N, CA, C and O atoms as a MOPAC input file, in Angstrom:
PM7 MOZYME 1SCF
protein

 N     53.84500 1     0.54400 1   -33.74700 1
 C     55.29100 1     0.60300 1   -33.70200 1
 C     55.71400 1     1.54100 1   -32.56800 1
 O     55.27500 1     2.69000 1   -32.51400 1
 N     56.54400 1     1.06200 1   -31.68700 1
 C     56.97700 1     1.80800 1   -30.51300 1
 C     57.71100 1     3.09800 1   -30.88400 1
 O     57.54100 1     4.11500 1   -30.21200 1
 N     58.50200 1     3.07100 1   -31.91800 1
 C     59.28200 1     4.24300 1   -32.31200 1
 C     58.40700 1     5.41600 1   -32.72900 1
 O     58.85900 1     6.56100 1   -32.69000 1
 N     57.18200 1     5.16000 1   -33.12100 1
 C     56.27500 1     6.22400 1   -33.56500 1
 C     55.25100 1     6.59700 1   -32.49000 1
 O     54.36100 1     7.40800 1   -32.74600 1
 N     55.36200 1     6.02700 1   -31.31400 1
 C     54.39800 1     6.27000 1   -30.24300 1
 C     54.64000 1     7.63100 1   -29.60800 1
 O     55.78100 1     7.94600 1   -29.27100 1
 N     53.60700 1     8.44700 1   -29.43500 1
 C     53.80700 1     9.72500 1   -28.73700 1
 C     54.06000 1     9.48300 1   -27.24500 1
 O     53.56700 1     8.51100 1   -26.67300 1
 N     54.82700 1    10.37200 1   -26.63100 1
 C     55.24100 1    10.17000 1   -25.23800 1
 C     54.07000 1    10.09400 1   -24.27200 1
 O     54.15100 1     9.38700 1   -23.26700 1
 N     52.99700 1    10.79800 1   -24.54800 1
 C     51.88300 1    10.84800 1   -23.60300 1
 C     51.15200 1     9.51700 1   -23.47000 1
 O     50.39400 1     9.32400 1   -22.52000 1
 N     51.36500 1     8.60400 1   -24.39900 1
 C     50.75000 1     7.27600 1   -24.31200 1
 C     51.29300 1     6.51700 1   -23.09500 1
 O     50.62400 1     5.62700 1   -22.57100 1
 N     52.49000 1     6.86400 1   -22.65200 1
 C     53.13200 1     6.18300 1   -21.52400 1
 C     52.62400 1     6.67300 1   -20.16600 1
 O     52.84200 1     6.00300 1   -19.15700 1
 N     51.96000 1     7.81200 1   -20.12100 1
 C     51.52600 1     8.40200 1   -18.84100 1
 C     50.66500 1     7.48900 1   -17.98300 1
 O     50.87600 1     7.44900 1   -16.77100 1
 N     49.69900 1     6.74600 1   -18.54200 1
 C     48.88300 1     5.87600 1   -17.67400 1
 C     49.69100 1     4.81500 1   -16.92000 1
 O     49.21800 1     4.26100 1   -15.92800 1
 N     50.90300 1     4.53700 1   -17.39000 1
 C     51.75300 1     3.53600 1   -16.72900 1
 C     52.74300 1     4.18200 1   -15.77600 1
 O     53.62700 1     3.51000 1   -15.24700 1
 N     52.59800 1     5.49500 1   -15.55300 1
 C     53.48300 1     6.18200 1   -14.62300 1
 C     54.83100 1     6.55000 1   -15.20000 1
 O     55.77400 1     6.80400 1   -14.45000 1
 N     54.94000 1     6.58500 1   -16.50500 1
 C     56.20400 1     6.93500 1   -17.16300 1
 C     56.09900 1     8.38000 1   -17.64600 1
 O     55.27100 1     8.70700 1   -18.49600 1
 N     56.96200 1     9.24500 1   -17.08300 1
 C     56.89600 1    10.64400 1   -17.44600 1
 C     57.55800 1    10.89900 1   -18.80200 1
 O     58.17100 1    10.00000 1   -19.37900 1
 N     57.43100 1    12.10900 1   -19.29900 1
 C     57.87100 1    12.45800 1   -20.65000 1
 C     59.33800 1    12.14300 1   -20.90600 1
 O     59.66900 1    11.56000 1   -21.93800 1
 N     60.21200 1    12.51200 1   -19.99800 1
 C     61.65100 1    12.30300 1   -20.21500 1
 C     61.97900 1    10.82700 1   -20.42600 1
 O     62.70300 1    10.47900 1   -21.35900 1
 N     61.45100 1     9.96100 1   -19.56400 1
 C     61.73000 1     8.53000 1   -19.70000 1
 C     61.03800 1     7.94400 1   -20.93000 1
 O     61.60300 1     7.09400 1   -21.61900 1
 N     59.83500 1     8.39200 1   -21.19900 1
 C     59.11800 1     7.91000 1   -22.37900 1
 C     59.89200 1     8.26000 1   -23.64800 1
 O     59.99000 1     7.44500 1   -24.56500 1
 N     60.43200 1     9.45400 1   -23.69700 1
 C     61.20500 1     9.85400 1   -24.87100 1
 C     62.48400 1     9.03100 1   -25.01100 1
 O     62.93400 1     8.77500 1   -26.12800 1
 N     63.07100 1     8.61600 1   -23.89400 1
 C     64.24900 1     7.74700 1   -23.95300 1
 C     63.87400 1     6.38800 1   -24.53300 1
 O     64.61000 1     5.84200 1   -25.35500 1
 N     62.74400 1     5.84100 1   -24.11700 1
 C     62.27800 1     4.55300 1   -24.65200 1
 C     62.01900 1     4.67600 1   -26.15300 1
 O     62.41500 1     3.80500 1   -26.92700 1
 N     61.36800 1     5.73500 1   -26.55300 1
 C     61.05500 1     5.95200 1   -27.96900 1
 C     62.34600 1     6.11800 1   -28.76800 1
 O     62.48400 1     5.55300 1   -29.85300 1
 N     63.28900 1     6.89000 1   -28.23400 1
 C     64.57800 1     7.08400 1   -28.90900 1
 C     65.31200 1     5.75500 1   -29.04800 1
 O     65.90300 1     5.47500 1   -30.09100 1
 N     65.27500 1     4.94000 1   -28.00400 1
 C     65.92700 1     3.62300 1   -28.07000 1
 C     65.27400 1     2.75400 1   -29.14000 1
 O     65.96500 1     2.02700 1   -29.85300 1
 N     63.96300 1     2.82300 1   -29.25500 1
 C     63.26200 1     2.04600 1   -30.28600 1
 C     63.66100 1     2.51000 1   -31.68300 1
 O     63.77600 1     1.70400 1   -32.60700 1
 N     63.86800 1     3.79900 1   -31.82500 1
 C     64.26000 1     4.34000 1   -33.13500 1
 C     65.67200 1     3.92400 1   -33.51800 1
 O     66.00600 1     3.87100 1   -34.70200 1
 N     66.50300 1     3.62800 1   -32.52300 1
 C     67.88900 1     3.22400 1   -32.77200 1
 C     68.12500 1     1.76200 1   -32.40800 1
 O     69.25400 1     1.37200 1   -32.10900 1
 N     67.09400 1     0.97000 1   -32.43200 1
 C     67.16500 1    -0.42300 1   -31.97100 1
 C     68.23400 1    -1.23200 1   -32.70000 1
 O     68.95500 1    -2.00200 1   -32.06600 1
 N     68.34900 1    -1.07600 1   -34.00000 1
 C     69.32200 1    -1.88800 1   -34.73000 1
 C     70.75000 1    -1.57700 1   -34.28700 1
 O     71.58000 1    -2.48200 1   -34.19600 1
 N     71.04200 1    -0.30200 1   -34.01000 1
 C     72.38300 1     0.06300 1   -33.53000 1
 C     72.60800 1    -0.42700 1   -32.10000 1
 O     73.71200 1    -0.84800 1   -31.75200 1
 N     71.57900 1    -0.37200 1   -31.28600 1
 C     71.71000 1    -0.84700 1   -29.90900 1
 C     71.87400 1    -2.36000 1   -29.86600 1
 O     72.61400 1    -2.87800 1   -29.02900 1
 N     71.19900 1    -3.06700 1   -30.74800 1
 C     71.30200 1    -4.52200 1   -30.77100 1
 C     72.69500 1    -4.99300 1   -31.15900 1
 O     73.07200 1    -6.12100 1   -30.84100 1
 N     73.46100 1    -4.15800 1   -31.83400 1
 C     74.84100 1    -4.51300 1   -32.18900 1
 C     75.70100 1    -4.68300 1   -30.93600 1
 O     76.75700 1    -5.31400 1   -30.99500 1
 N     75.26900 1    -4.13500 1   -29.82100 1
 C     76.02100 1    -4.23900 1   -28.56700 1
 C     76.16600 1    -5.68000 1   -28.09900 1
 O     77.08400 1    -5.99500 1   -27.34200 1
 N     75.28400 1    -6.54500 1   -28.53500 1
 C     75.33000 1    -7.95900 1   -28.14000 1
 C     76.65700 1    -8.60000 1   -28.54300 1
 O     77.18000 1    -9.45200 1   -27.82400 1
 N     77.19600 1    -8.19700 1   -29.68200 1
 C     78.42700 1    -8.80000 1   -30.19400 1
 C     79.68300 1    -8.04000 1   -29.77500 1
 O     80.78500 1    -8.40600 1   -30.18300 1
 N     79.53900 1    -7.00300 1   -28.98100 1
 C     80.68300 1    -6.16400 1   -28.59800 1
 C     81.28200 1    -6.58400 1   -27.26500 1
 O     80.65700 1    -7.28200 1   -26.46700 1
 N     82.50000 1    -6.14100 1   -27.05400 1
 C     83.13100 1    -6.29200 1   -25.73600 1
 C     82.33500 1    -5.44500 1   -24.74900 1
 O     81.74300 1    -4.44200 1   -25.14800 1
 N     82.30600 1    -5.82400 1   -23.46900 1
 C     81.50400 1    -5.08000 1   -22.49000 1
 C     81.75800 1    -3.57200 1   -22.47400 1
 O     80.80600 1    -2.79500 1   -22.41100 1
 N     83.00300 1    -3.14700 1   -22.53100 1
 C     83.30300 1    -1.71000 1   -22.49600 1
 C     82.76200 1    -1.00600 1   -23.73100 1
 O     82.23000 1     0.10000 1   -23.63500 1
 N     82.89500 1    -1.64300 1   -24.89200 1
 C     82.36600 1    -1.05400 1   -26.12400 1
 C     80.84600 1    -1.00900 1   -26.09800 1
 O     80.24100 1    -0.04100 1   -26.55800 1
 N     80.23500 1    -2.04600 1   -25.56400 1
 C     78.77500 1    -2.07800 1   -25.46500 1
 C     78.28200 1    -0.96600 1   -24.54900 1
 O     77.27800 1    -0.31800 1   -24.84100 1
 N     78.98400 1    -0.74300 1   -23.44300 1
 C     78.57900 1     0.33300 1   -22.53900 1
 C     78.68700 1     1.68700 1   -23.22700 1
 O     77.80400 1     2.53000 1   -23.07100 1
 N     79.76100 1     1.90600 1   -23.99000 1
 C     79.89100 1     3.16700 1   -24.72500 1
 C     78.77000 1     3.33800 1   -25.73600 1
 O     78.24300 1     4.43800 1   -25.90000 1
 N     78.40300 1     2.26500 1   -26.41100 1
 C     77.33000 1     2.33500 1   -27.39800 1
 C     76.00800 1     2.69500 1   -26.72200 1
 O     75.27500 1     3.56300 1   -27.19400 1
 N     75.71700 1     2.02400 1   -25.62300 1
 C     74.45600 1     2.26300 1   -24.92300 1
 C     74.38200 1     3.67100 1   -24.34100 1
 O     73.35500 1     4.33800 1   -24.46300 1
 N     75.45800 1     4.12500 1   -23.71100 1
 C     75.42600 1     5.43800 1   -23.06900 1
 C     75.55700 1     6.58300 1   -24.06200 1
 O     75.39500 1     7.74200 1   -23.67800 1
 N     75.84100 1     6.29500 1   -25.31100 1
 C     75.88300 1     7.34500 1   -26.33900 1
 C     74.48700 1     7.86900 1   -26.65000 1
 O     74.33800 1     8.97400 1   -27.17000 1
 N     73.47700 1     7.08700 1   -26.33700 1
 C     72.10000 1     7.49300 1   -26.58300 1
 C     71.65200 1     8.42800 1   -25.46200 1
 O     71.71500 1     8.03800 1   -24.29600 1
 N     71.20700 1     9.63600 1   -25.76700 1
 C     70.75200 1    10.55700 1   -24.71900 1
 C     69.65000 1     9.92300 1   -23.87000 1
 O     68.70500 1     9.33000 1   -24.39200 1
 N     69.79200 1    10.05800 1   -22.57000 1
 C     68.82100 1     9.49400 1   -21.64600 1
 C     69.25300 1     8.17200 1   -21.05400 1
 O     68.66800 1     7.71500 1   -20.07100 1
 N     70.27000 1     7.54600 1   -21.63300 1
 C     70.78700 1     6.28600 1   -21.10400 1
 C     72.11700 1     6.56000 1   -20.42400 1
 O     73.08800 1     6.97000 1   -21.05900 1
 N     72.13900 1     6.32800 1   -19.13300 1
 C     73.35900 1     6.55300 1   -18.37300 1
 C     74.02500 1     5.25400 1   -17.97200 1
 O     73.68900 1     4.17900 1   -18.46900 1
 N     74.96900 1     5.37400 1   -17.07100 1
 C     75.74100 1     4.21200 1   -16.61700 1
 C     74.85100 1     3.17400 1   -15.94400 1
 O     75.04200 1     1.97400 1   -16.14100 1
 N     73.88100 1     3.62500 1   -15.15200 1
 C     72.98900 1     2.68600 1   -14.46900 1
 C     72.19700 1     1.86200 1   -15.48300 1
 O     72.13500 1     0.63700 1   -15.37500 1
 N     71.59800 1     2.52300 1   -16.45700 1
 C     70.80900 1     1.82400 1   -17.47100 1
 C     71.68400 1     0.85500 1   -18.25900 1
 O     71.28500 1    -0.28100 1   -18.51500 1
 N     72.87100 1     1.30300 1   -18.64100 1
 C     73.78100 1     0.44600 1   -19.40800 1
 C     74.16800 1    -0.79500 1   -18.60600 1
 O     74.25100 1    -1.89000 1   -19.16200 1
 N     74.40400 1    -0.63300 1   -17.30700 1
 C     74.76500 1    -1.78100 1   -16.47400 1
 C     73.59500 1    -2.75200 1   -16.34100 1
 O     73.78900 1    -3.96600 1   -16.39600 1
 N     72.38600 1    -2.22700 1   -16.16700 1
 C     71.21600 1    -3.09800 1   -16.06700 1
 C     71.00800 1    -3.88500 1   -17.36400 1
 O     70.68600 1    -5.07300 1   -17.32900 1
 N     71.19100 1    -3.22800 1   -18.48800 1
 C     71.07100 1    -3.90200 1   -19.78900 1
 C     72.17400 1    -4.93600 1   -19.93600 1
 O     71.93600 1    -6.04300 1   -20.42100 1
 N     73.38700 1    -4.57400 1   -19.51600 1
 C     74.52100 1    -5.49300 1   -19.64500 1
 C     74.29200 1    -6.78100 1   -18.86200 1
 O     74.62400 1    -7.86600 1   -19.34000 1
 N     73.73300 1    -6.66900 1   -17.67600 1
 C     73.48400 1    -7.85800 1   -16.85500 1
 C     72.36500 1    -8.70400 1   -17.45800 1
 O     72.51900 1    -9.91300 1   -17.63300 1
 N     71.25400 1    -8.07300 1   -17.76800 1
 C     70.06300 1    -8.81300 1   -18.18500 1
 C     70.12600 1    -9.25500 1   -19.64400 1
 O     69.88800 1   -10.42400 1   -19.94500 1
 N     70.44100 1    -8.34100 1   -20.54600 1
 C     70.36300 1    -8.65700 1   -21.97400 1
 C     71.66900 1    -9.15400 1   -22.56500 1
 O     71.66300 1    -9.95500 1   -23.50000 1
 N     72.80400 1    -8.68300 1   -22.02400 1
 C     74.09200 1    -9.06700 1   -22.59100 1
 C     74.79300 1   -10.15400 1   -21.79000 1
 O     75.80900 1   -10.69100 1   -22.23400 1
 N     74.26600 1   -10.48500 1   -20.61800 1
 C     74.85500 1   -11.54900 1   -19.80100 1
 C     76.20500 1   -11.20400 1   -19.21400 1
 O     77.01300 1   -12.09800 1   -18.96500 1
 N     76.47000 1    -9.93100 1   -18.98700 1
 C     77.74500 1    -9.50900 1   -18.41800 1
 C     77.76400 1    -9.83800 1   -16.92400 1
 O     76.99300 1    -9.25600 1   -16.16200 1
 N     78.62600 1   -10.75400 1   -16.49500 1
 C     78.64800 1   -11.14800 1   -15.08000 1
 C     79.34800 1   -10.13800 1   -14.17300 1
 O     79.39400 1   -10.32600 1   -12.95800 1
 N     79.89300 1    -9.06700 1   -14.75600 1
 C     80.67100 1    -8.11700 1   -13.96700 1
 C     80.07400 1    -6.71400 1   -13.90700 1
 O     80.61200 1    -5.85600 1   -13.20600 1
 N     78.98300 1    -6.45700 1   -14.61800 1
 C     78.40800 1    -5.10800 1   -14.66100 1
 C     77.80400 1    -4.74100 1   -13.30900 1
 O     77.07000 1    -5.52700 1   -12.71100 1
 N     78.12300 1    -3.54000 1   -12.83700 1
 C     77.61200 1    -3.05600 1   -11.55400 1
 C     76.81300 1    -1.78400 1   -11.80800 1
 O     77.27800 1    -0.88000 1   -12.50200 1
 N     75.63100 1    -1.71900 1   -11.25700 1
 C     74.74100 1    -0.57400 1   -11.45600 1
 C     75.12700 1     0.57400 1   -10.53800 1
 O     74.52300 1     0.77900 1    -9.48600 1
 N     76.13700 1     1.31100 1   -10.95200 1
 C     76.57200 1     2.48300 1   -10.20800 1
 C     75.48300 1     3.54100 1   -10.33300 1
 O     74.95100 1     3.77400 1   -11.41800 1
 N     75.16200 1     4.17100 1    -9.22500 1
 C     74.11500 1     5.18100 1    -9.22000 1
 C     72.80400 1     4.66400 1    -8.66800 1
 O     71.85400 1     5.43200 1    -8.51600 1
 N     72.73200 1     3.38800 1    -8.36700 1
 C     71.52600 1     2.80800 1    -7.78200 1
 C     71.46000 1     3.22600 1    -6.31500 1
 O     72.40900 1     3.00600 1    -5.56300 1
 N     70.36200 1     3.81600 1    -5.91600 1
 C     70.22600 1     4.38000 1    -4.57100 1
 C     70.35500 1     3.32400 1    -3.47400 1
 O     70.98500 1     3.59000 1    -2.45000 1
 N     69.78900 1     2.15500 1    -3.65300 1
 C     69.77100 1     1.13400 1    -2.61400 1
 C     70.94900 1     0.16300 1    -2.70200 1
 O     71.39000 1    -0.37000 1    -1.68400 1
 N     71.44700 1    -0.06300 1    -3.88400 1
 C     72.48100 1    -1.07000 1    -4.08600 1
 C     73.75100 1    -0.77400 1    -3.30100 1
 O     74.33700 1    -1.68200 1    -2.71300 1
 N     74.17800 1     0.46600 1    -3.28200 1
 C     75.40200 1     0.81800 1    -2.55000 1
 C     75.26600 1     0.52500 1    -1.06100 1
 O     76.22700 1     0.10700 1    -0.41600 1
 N     74.06500 1     0.74700 1    -0.51400 1
 C     73.84900 1     0.45300 1     0.90400 1
 C     73.77900 1    -1.05100 1     1.15200 1
 O     74.28900 1    -1.54000 1     2.16100 1
 N     73.15600 1    -1.77600 1     0.24400 1
 C     73.08100 1    -3.23500 1     0.35900 1
 C     74.47300 1    -3.84800 1     0.39200 1
 O     74.77700 1    -4.65900 1     1.26700 1
 N     75.31700 1    -3.46300 1    -0.55500 1
 C     76.66500 1    -4.02800 1    -0.64000 1
 C     77.49500 1    -3.61900 1     0.57600 1
 O     78.20800 1    -4.44700 1     1.14200 1
 N     77.40900 1    -2.36700 1     0.97900 1
 C     78.17500 1    -1.90400 1     2.14000 1
 C     77.75700 1    -2.63800 1     3.41000 1
 O     78.59900 1    -2.99100 1     4.23500 1
 N     76.47000 1    -2.86200 1     3.56000 1
 C     75.97300 1    -3.56400 1     4.74100 1
 C     76.38000 1    -5.03400 1     4.71500 1
 O     76.87000 1    -5.56400 1     5.71200 1
 N     76.17800 1    -5.68500 1     3.58500 1
 C     76.43600 1    -7.12600 1     3.49300 1
 C     77.92200 1    -7.46800 1     3.57700 1
 O     78.28800 1    -8.47200 1     4.18700 1
 N     78.77400 1    -6.65400 1     2.97800 1
 C     80.18900 1    -7.00400 1     2.90500 1
 C     81.06900 1    -6.32000 1     3.95100 1
 O     82.18800 1    -6.76400 1     4.20500 1
 N     80.56400 1    -5.22900 1     4.56600 1
 C     81.39900 1    -4.53000 1     5.54100 1
 C     80.66500 1    -4.18000 1     6.82700 1
 O     81.27000 1    -3.64200 1     7.75400 1
 N     79.37200 1    -4.47700 1     6.89800 1
 C     78.61500 1    -4.13400 1     8.09600 1
 C     78.37600 1    -2.64200 1     8.25300 1
 O     78.05600 1    -2.17400 1     9.34600 1
 N     78.52900 1    -1.89700 1     7.17400 1
 C     78.32000 1    -0.44500 1     7.19800 1
 C     76.91100 1    -0.15600 1     6.69300 1
 O     76.57500 1    -0.54800 1     5.57500 1
 N     76.07100 1     0.52400 1     7.48800 1
 C     74.68100 1     0.72900 1     7.08000 1
 C     74.50000 1     1.64400 1     5.87000 1
 O     73.49500 1     1.52900 1     5.16900 1
 N     75.43100 1     2.53600 1     5.60900 1
 C     75.33500 1     3.42900 1     4.46100 1
 C     76.62800 1     3.36600 1     3.66900 1
 O     77.71300 1     3.26000 1     4.24000 1
 N     76.50600 1     3.43000 1     2.36200 1
 C     77.67500 1     3.36100 1     1.50800 1
 C     77.60500 1     4.35800 1     0.37900 1
 O     76.60000 1     5.04500 1     0.19500 1
 N     78.66300 1     4.42800 1    -0.36100 1
 C     78.73300 1     5.26100 1    -1.56000 1
 C     79.03000 1     4.34300 1    -2.73700 1
 O     79.37700 1     3.17600 1    -2.55500 1
 N     78.89200 1     4.87400 1    -3.92700 1
 C     79.22700 1     4.06500 1    -5.10200 1
 C     80.70300 1     3.67100 1    -5.07700 1
 O     81.06100 1     2.55300 1    -5.44800 1
 N     81.55100 1     4.59400 1    -4.63900 1
 C     82.98700 1     4.30900 1    -4.57500 1
 C     83.27500 1     3.18200 1    -3.58700 1
 O     84.06300 1     2.28100 1    -3.87500 1
 N     82.63000 1     3.23900 1    -2.41800 1
 C     82.81700 1     2.19800 1    -1.39800 1
 C     82.28700 1     0.86400 1    -1.90300 1
 O     82.90900 1    -0.17600 1    -1.68500 1
 N     81.13700 1     0.89000 1    -2.57700 1
 C     80.56800 1    -0.33800 1    -3.12600 1
 C     81.55200 1    -0.99000 1    -4.10100 1
 O     81.78600 1    -2.19700 1    -4.03300 1
 N     82.12500 1    -0.19600 1    -5.00400 1
 C     83.08100 1    -0.74200 1    -5.97100 1
 C     84.33900 1    -1.25500 1    -5.27800 1
 O     84.91300 1    -2.26000 1    -5.69600 1
 N     84.76400 1    -0.57600 1    -4.23300 1
 C     85.92500 1    -1.02700 1    -3.45700 1
 C     85.65300 1    -2.38400 1    -2.81700 1
 O     86.50500 1    -3.27200 1    -2.85300 1
 N     84.47500 1    -2.54500 1    -2.23800 1
 C     84.12400 1    -3.81000 1    -1.58900 1
 C     83.93000 1    -4.94300 1    -2.59900 1
 O     84.17900 1    -6.10700 1    -2.28500 1
 N     83.49200 1    -4.60500 1    -3.79400 1
 C     83.26700 1    -5.62900 1    -4.82200 1
 C     84.52800 1    -5.96400 1    -5.61600 1
 O     84.53800 1    -6.93200 1    -6.37700 1
 N     85.58500 1    -5.17800 1    -5.44800 1
 C     86.81300 1    -5.37200 1    -6.22800 1
 C     87.37200 1    -6.80700 1    -6.14700 1
 O     87.80300 1    -7.33300 1    -7.17300 1
 N     87.38200 1    -7.45600 1    -4.98000 1
 C     87.89900 1    -8.82900 1    -4.94500 1
 C     87.10200 1    -9.79900 1    -5.82300 1
 O     87.57900 1   -10.88700 1    -6.14500 1
 N     85.91500 1    -9.40800 1    -6.19900 1
 C     85.04600 1   -10.27000 1    -7.00600 1
 C     85.02200 1    -9.85100 1    -8.47400 1
 O     84.15400 1   -10.28800 1    -9.22900 1
 N     85.97700 1    -8.99800 1    -8.88500 1
 C     86.01300 1    -8.51600 1   -10.26800 1
 C     85.89200 1    -9.69100 1   -11.23500 1
 O     86.53700 1   -10.72800 1   -11.07800 1
 N     85.06200 1    -9.49300 1   -12.21500 1
 C     84.75500 1   -10.56100 1   -13.17000 1
 C     83.41400 1   -11.21400 1   -12.85500 1
 O     82.78500 1   -11.82000 1   -13.72200 1
 N     82.98600 1   -11.08100 1   -11.59800 1
 C     81.72900 1   -11.69400 1   -11.15400 1
 C     80.92400 1   -10.75900 1   -10.25200 1
 O     80.07200 1   -11.21500 1    -9.48900 1
 N     81.18600 1    -9.46600 1   -10.33600 1
 C     80.54000 1    -8.52400 1    -9.41900 1
 C     79.01700 1    -8.51100 1    -9.55800 1
 O     78.31200 1    -8.40100 1    -8.55500 1
 N     78.50700 1    -8.61800 1   -10.76800 1
 C     77.04600 1    -8.64700 1   -10.95100 1
 C     76.46000 1    -9.89600 1   -10.29600 1
 O     75.37700 1    -9.84900 1    -9.71300 1
 N     77.16700 1   -10.98700 1   -10.39400 1
 C     76.69200 1   -12.22700 1    -9.76500 1
 C     76.67300 1   -12.09500 1    -8.24200 1
 O     75.73700 1   -12.55300 1    -7.58800 1
 N     77.70600 1   -11.47000 1    -7.68200 1
 C     77.75900 1   -11.26800 1    -6.23500 1
 C     76.58600 1   -10.40700 1    -5.78700 1
 O     75.92300 1   -10.72100 1    -4.79900 1
 N     76.33000 1    -9.32300 1    -6.51200 1
 C     75.21900 1    -8.43400 1    -6.16900 1
 C     73.89400 1    -9.19400 1    -6.25100 1
 O     73.04100 1    -9.04400 1    -5.37600 1
 N     73.71800 1    -9.99400 1    -7.27800 1
 C     72.47700 1   -10.77200 1    -7.41700 1
 C     72.31900 1   -11.75100 1    -6.26600 1
 O     71.21300 1   -11.92800 1    -5.75400 1
 N     73.40200 1   -12.38900 1    -5.85200 1
 C     73.33100 1   -13.32200 1    -4.72300 1
 C     72.96900 1   -12.60000 1    -3.42800 1
 O     72.20000 1   -13.12000 1    -2.62100 1
 N     73.51800 1   -11.40900 1    -3.23100 1
 C     73.17600 1   -10.62600 1    -2.03800 1
 C     71.69700 1   -10.24900 1    -2.04800 1
 O     71.02800 1   -10.31900 1    -1.01700 1
 N     71.19200 1    -9.85300 1    -3.20400 1
 C     69.77300 1    -9.50100 1    -3.31900 1
 C     68.88900 1   -10.72000 1    -3.07300 1
 O     67.88800 1   -10.63200 1    -2.36200 1
 N     69.25800 1   -11.85200 1    -3.65800 1
 C     68.46200 1   -13.06800 1    -3.49300 1
 C     68.49100 1   -13.58300 1    -2.05300 1
 O     67.56300 1   -14.25900 1    -1.60800 1
 N     69.55800 1   -13.26000 1    -1.33500 1
 C     69.66300 1   -13.68500 1     0.06200 1
 C     68.73700 1   -12.88000 1     0.96700 1
 O     68.55300 1   -13.22200 1     2.13500 1
 N     68.16000 1   -11.82000 1     0.43400 1
 C     67.23800 1   -11.00900 1     1.22300 1
 C     67.93200 1   -10.04800 1     2.17200 1
 O     67.31800 1    -9.53500 1     3.10800 1
 N     69.19300 1    -9.81000 1     1.93300 1
 C     69.94200 1    -8.88600 1     2.78100 1
 C     69.51400 1    -7.46100 1     2.44700 1
 O     69.35200 1    -7.11100 1     1.27800 1
 N     69.33400 1    -6.64500 1     3.47800 1
 C     68.97400 1    -5.24100 1     3.26700 1
 C     69.61900 1    -4.40100 1     4.35800 1
 O     69.68100 1    -4.81200 1     5.51700 1
 N     70.08900 1    -3.24500 1     3.98500 1
 C     70.65500 1    -2.32600 1     4.96900 1
 C     69.54900 1    -1.85800 1     5.90500 1
 O     68.38400 1    -1.81400 1     5.51000 1
 N     69.89800 1    -1.50700 1     7.14200 1
 C     68.87600 1    -1.02200 1     8.07800 1
 C     68.17200 1     0.21800 1     7.51900 1
 O     68.78900 1     1.07600 1     6.88800 1
 N     66.88500 1     0.28100 1     7.76600 1
 C     66.10200 1     1.44100 1     7.32100 1
 C     66.32600 1     2.58500 1     8.28800 1
 O     66.62900 1     2.37600 1     9.46300 1
 N     66.17300 1     3.79600 1     7.77900 1
 C     66.41500 1     4.97200 1     8.62000 1
 C     65.14400 1     5.64000 1     9.11600 1
 O     65.19600 1     6.41200 1    10.07400 1
 N     64.03900 1     5.37400 1     8.51100 1
 C     62.82100 1     6.06000 1     8.90100 1
 C     61.64500 1     5.11200 1     8.92700 1
 O     61.78600 1     3.93100 1     8.61100 1
 N     60.48600 1     5.62100 1     9.30100 1
 C     59.30000 1     4.76200 1     9.32700 1
 C     58.90300 1     4.36300 1     7.91300 1
 O     59.12200 1     5.10300 1     6.95400 1
 N     58.33000 1     3.21100 1     7.80900 1
 C     57.86300 1     2.74800 1     6.50200 1
 C     56.58700 1     3.49400 1     6.13600 1
 O     55.67600 1     3.64000 1     6.95000 1
 N     56.54400 1     3.94800 1     4.92600 1
 C     55.36700 1     4.62300 1     4.42300 1
 C     54.75300 1     3.77100 1     3.32300 1
 O     55.45400 1     3.07600 1     2.58900 1
 N     53.46000 1     3.83800 1     3.22500 1
 C     52.78300 1     3.11700 1     2.14400 1
 C     53.15600 1     3.76700 1     0.81800 1
 O     53.17800 1     4.99200 1     0.70000 1
 N     53.44700 1     2.93800 1    -0.17200 1
 C     53.76500 1     3.45600 1    -1.49500 1
 C     52.49300 1     3.93100 1    -2.17800 1
 O     51.45300 1     3.27600 1    -2.10500 1
 N     52.58300 1     5.06000 1    -2.83100 1
 C     51.41500 1     5.53700 1    -3.57800 1
 C     51.76000 1     5.51900 1    -5.05800 1
 O     52.85300 1     5.93600 1    -5.43900 1
 N     50.85500 1     5.04700 1    -5.89200 1
 C     51.15800 1     4.96900 1    -7.33300 1
 C     51.27900 1     6.35600 1    -7.93400 1
 O     50.62900 1     7.30100 1    -7.48700 1
 N     52.11900 1     6.46400 1    -8.95000 1
 C     52.31600 1     7.72800 1    -9.64700 1
 C     51.07700 1     8.05600 1   -10.47500 1
 O     50.60300 1     9.19200 1   -10.48300 1
 N     50.57500 1     7.07000 1   -11.15500 1
 C     49.39700 1     7.27100 1   -11.99700 1
 C     48.36100 1     6.22700 1   -11.64500 1
 O     48.70700 1     5.08100 1   -11.36000 1
 N     47.14400 1     6.59400 1   -11.65900 1
 C     46.03900 1     5.66700 1   -11.37900 1
 C     45.66800 1     4.96400 1   -12.67900 1
 O     45.49800 1     5.60300 1   -13.71800 1
 N     45.54600 1     3.64700 1   -12.60900 1
 C     45.15900 1     2.88500 1   -13.80500 1
 C     43.66200 1     2.74000 1   -13.89000 1
 O     43.15400 1     2.12800 1   -14.82900 1

């Protein structure tokens, strides 16, 4: 049972204690979180973010994938703001505020617009040399 799993079990997968505890806490409150499926988007976001460790970004990702919210935007995503700013305004760097401003004409479908931009392979210009990714934990 996931709710009874100690946090250190997650370490081999590169999940540190703080995130592991959030997953475990979510498992312990699964029935309350699942009620979000029947809620209005704003109420569902409040329910999700009431759980310690779940912020606006996590709630938006859940809303898009699990709740089918076509308008949820992952505010706080490091790359998304630059992607939207580049694709919609030709600006290589953006802020969350600018991203929301650019997506405003698409209100009601902002998550769909973001998904289409991602699927199109659009990416903001990189600022530095590419480095090889190194895994957090060795399997």
